[in-house]
Structures are given as C-alpha cells and as structure tokens.
C-alpha positions as a Markdown table, in Angstrom:
| # | Residue | x | y | z |
|---|---|---|---|---|
| 1 | Met | 20.8 | 217.1 | 51.4 |
| 2 | Pro | 20.3 | 213.7 | 49.7 |
| 3 | Ile | 23.2 | 211.3 | 49.4 |
| 4 | Lys | 24.2 | 210.7 | 45.8 |
| 5 | Thr | 25.6 | 207.4 | 44.4 |
| 6 | Ala | 28.0 | 206.7 | 41.6 |
| 7 | Lys | 27.9 | 203.4 | 39.7 |
| 8 | Thr | 31.1 | 201.5 | 39.1 |
| 9 | Glu | 32.2 | 198.4 | 37.2 |
| 10 | Trp | 34.3 | 197.2 | 40.1 |
| 11 | Gln | 34.1 | 193.5 | 40.9 |
| 12 | Asp | 36.8 | 193.6 | 43.6 |
| 13 | Val | 38.5 | 196.2 | 45.7 |
| 14 | Val | 42.1 | 195.5 | 46.9 |
| 15 | Leu | 43.4 | 197.4 | 49.9 |
| 16 | Val | 47.2 | 197.8 | 50.2 |
| 17 | Cys | 48.9 | 199.3 | 53.2 |
| 18 | Arg | 50.4 | 202.7 | 52.4 |
| 19 | Lys | 52.8 | 202.5 | 55.3 |
| 20 | Cys | 54.2 | 199.1 | 54.2 |
| 21 | Thr | 54.5 | 200.4 | 50.7 |
| 22 | Lys | 56.4 | 203.5 | 51.8 |
| 23 | Lys | 58.8 | 201.4 | 53.9 |
| 24 | Leu | 59.8 | 199.4 | 50.8 |
| 25 | Lys | 60.4 | 202.6 | 49.0 |
| 26 | Arg | 57.5 | 201.8 | 46.6 |
| 27 | Lys | 59.5 | 199.0 | 45.0 |
| 28 | Gly | 59.8 | 195.2 | 44.9 |
| 29 | Phe | 56.9 | 194.1 | 42.7 |
| 30 | Gly | 56.3 | 193.6 | 39.0 |
| 31 | Pro | 58.5 | 191.9 | 36.3 |
| 32 | Asp | 61.5 | 194.1 | 37.2 |
| 33 | Gln | 60.7 | 194.5 | 40.9 |
| 34 | Asp | 60.7 | 198.2 | 40.4 |
| 35 | Arg | 57.0 | 199.0 | 41.2 |
| 36 | Ser | 54.8 | 199.2 | 44.3 |
| 37 | Leu | 52.3 | 196.4 | 44.8 |
| 38 | Arg | 49.5 | 198.8 | 43.8 |
| 39 | Lys | 51.1 | 199.9 | 40.6 |
| 40 | Ala | 52.3 | 196.4 | 39.7 |
| 41 | Leu | 48.8 | 194.8 | 40.1 |
| 42 | Lys | 47.2 | 197.6 | 38.2 |
| 43 | Arg | 49.6 | 197.4 | 35.3 |
| 44 | Trp | 49.6 | 193.6 | 35.2 |
| 45 | Met | 45.9 | 193.0 | 35.5 |
| 46 | Lys | 44.9 | 196.0 | 33.2 |
| 47 | Pro | 41.6 | 196.4 | 35.0 |
| 48 | Gly | 40.7 | 199.7 | 33.3 |
| 49 | Lys | 40.7 | 203.2 | 34.8 |
| 50 | Gly | 38.6 | 204.9 | 37.4 |
| 51 | Leu | 35.0 | 203.9 | 37.8 |
| 52 | Lys | 35.1 | 201.8 | 34.7 |
| 53 | Ala | 37.8 | 199.5 | 36.1 |
| 54 | Thr | 37.0 | 195.9 | 37.0 |
| 55 | Val | 39.3 | 196.0 | 40.0 |
| 56 | Ala | 40.2 | 198.9 | 42.2 |
| 57 | Val | 43.6 | 198.8 | 43.9 |
| 58 | Val | 43.7 | 201.4 | 46.7 |
| 59 | Glu | 46.4 | 202.3 | 49.1 |
| 60 | Thr | 44.9 | 202.7 | 52.6 |
| 61 | Gly | 46.0 | 203.4 | 56.2 |
| 62 | Cys | 47.9 | 201.0 | 58.3 |
| 63 | Phe | 46.3 | 197.6 | 59.2 |
| 64 | Asp | 48.4 | 197.4 | 62.4 |
| 65 | Leu | 50.2 | 194.3 | 61.3 |
| 66 | Cys | 53.5 | 195.9 | 60.3 |
| 67 | Pro | 55.6 | 193.0 | 58.9 |
| 68 | Arg | 59.3 | 193.6 | 58.2 |
| 69 | Gly | 60.2 | 193.8 | 54.5 |
| 70 | Ala | 56.7 | 193.0 | 53.3 |
| 71 | Val | 53.3 | 194.6 | 52.3 |
| 72 | Val | 49.9 | 193.9 | 53.9 |
| 73 | Ala | 47.0 | 193.6 | 51.5 |
| 74 | Ala | 43.4 | 192.5 | 51.6 |
| 75 | Asn | 40.5 | 191.9 | 49.3 |
| 76 | Ala | 37.5 | 194.0 | 50.6 |
| 77 | Arg | 35.3 | 191.0 | 50.0 |
| 78 | Ala | 37.3 | 189.0 | 52.6 |
| 79 | Pro | 38.3 | 191.4 | 55.3 |
| 80 | Glu | 39.0 | 188.6 | 57.7 |
| 81 | Lys | 42.0 | 187.5 | 55.7 |
| 82 | Leu | 45.1 | 189.9 | 55.6 |
| 83 | Leu | 47.9 | 188.8 | 53.3 |
| 84 | Val | 51.6 | 189.5 | 54.1 |
| 85 | Ile | 53.2 | 189.7 | 50.7 |
| 86 | Gln | 57.0 | 189.6 | 50.3 |
| 87 | Pro | 58.6 | 191.6 | 47.5 |
| 88 | Gly | 59.3 | 189.5 | 44.4 |
| 89 | Thr | 56.2 | 187.4 | 44.9 |
| 90 | Asp | 54.7 | 186.3 | 41.5 |
| 91 | Leu | 51.7 | 188.5 | 40.6 |
| 92 | Thr | 49.7 | 185.4 | 39.6 |
| 93 | Glu | 50.1 | 184.0 | 43.1 |
| 94 | Ile | 49.1 | 187.3 | 44.6 |
| 95 | Arg | 46.0 | 187.5 | 42.4 |
| 96 | Asp | 45.0 | 184.0 | 43.3 |
| 97 | Ser | 45.6 | 184.5 | 47.0 |
| 98 | Leu | 43.5 | 187.7 | 47.0 |
| 99 | Gly | 40.8 | 185.8 | 45.2 |
| 100 | Leu | 40.6 | 188.3 | 42.3 |
| 101 | Arg | 38.3 | 187.6 | 39.4 |
| 102 | Asp | 40.5 | 188.7 | 36.5 |
| 103 | Gly | 38.8 | 188.1 | 33.2 |
| 104 | Arg | 41.4 | 190.0 | 31.2 |
| 105 | Arg | 44.3 | 187.6 | 32.0 |
| 106 | Arg | 42.4 | 184.4 | 31.0 |
| 107 | Lys | 41.1 | 183.3 | 27.7 |
| 108 | Pro | 37.3 | 183.7 | 27.3 |
| 109 | Asp | 35.3 | 180.5 | 27.5 |
| 110 | Ala | 34.1 | 179.1 | 24.2 |
| 111 | Thr | 30.4 | 179.3 | 23.6 |
| 112 | Arg | 28.9 | 176.1 | 24.9 |
| 113 | Ile | 25.9 | 174.5 | 23.2 |
| 114 | Asp | 23.7 | 172.2 | 25.2 |
| 115 | Pro | 23.4 | 169.0 | 23.0 |
| 116 | Thr | 20.0 | 168.2 | 24.4 |
| 117 | Thr | 18.5 | 171.4 | 23.1 |
| 118 | Ala | 20.5 | 171.7 | 19.9 |
| 119 | Ser | 18.6 | 170.7 | 16.7 |
C-alpha cells in the first residue's frame, strides 16, 4: 500500500511536554496566566488552524528533563536546544527563544523599490 502525504502550511513545529503541562495544572501562561503554554502560544500567535496554520504547537511525550515548576519546549527545527520555560514568561520572549517566524505579529515590510532599476 503506498504512503500518502498531506501538504501543510507549517513553517515551524513547537513541541511542548505534556507531562510538564499537566504538573502545572495546564495554567501559568498568557496574559492572565490562565492557559497552558500550548494554548497561550496558539492564541497569541494566531497561526491559523490545522494544516493551514503557519505554526503547529503540539503536546508530546516527556523529554526526560523534568524541571520543577516549569515546562520543557523545543522547536522541531532545533532539536538540540530544549527550553525550560517558567510560568509567567512573556510570550514574545518565548517566541524569540524558540526562533519562531511569526509574520502575523509583525507589520509587513513596505514594498522596496531598487533605485538603480526604477525609471
């Protein structure tokens, strides 16, 4: 039986430890510190839904790091770097530390015209 593929718009995949999230009772992130890291990132970045999202934030199994009172996360593009994220950490700092390309939270670049080719 052939293997089928599905196309996505994903630019990044963030992996968040499910066990760490559960230990924090799925809270500690977002503007009111009342969401899990996964939900806070998805709401704040507004990446879209499902396969049309630009960023997938997925809870995964344990990374075997198990910090106290924090969540372990990683960008799938950089698996050699696990982040230990404390509750209450600013989402902008988390995004930058994960190296996420978030086009929806930045103003689009103005169209640039090359002066040497403009007539």
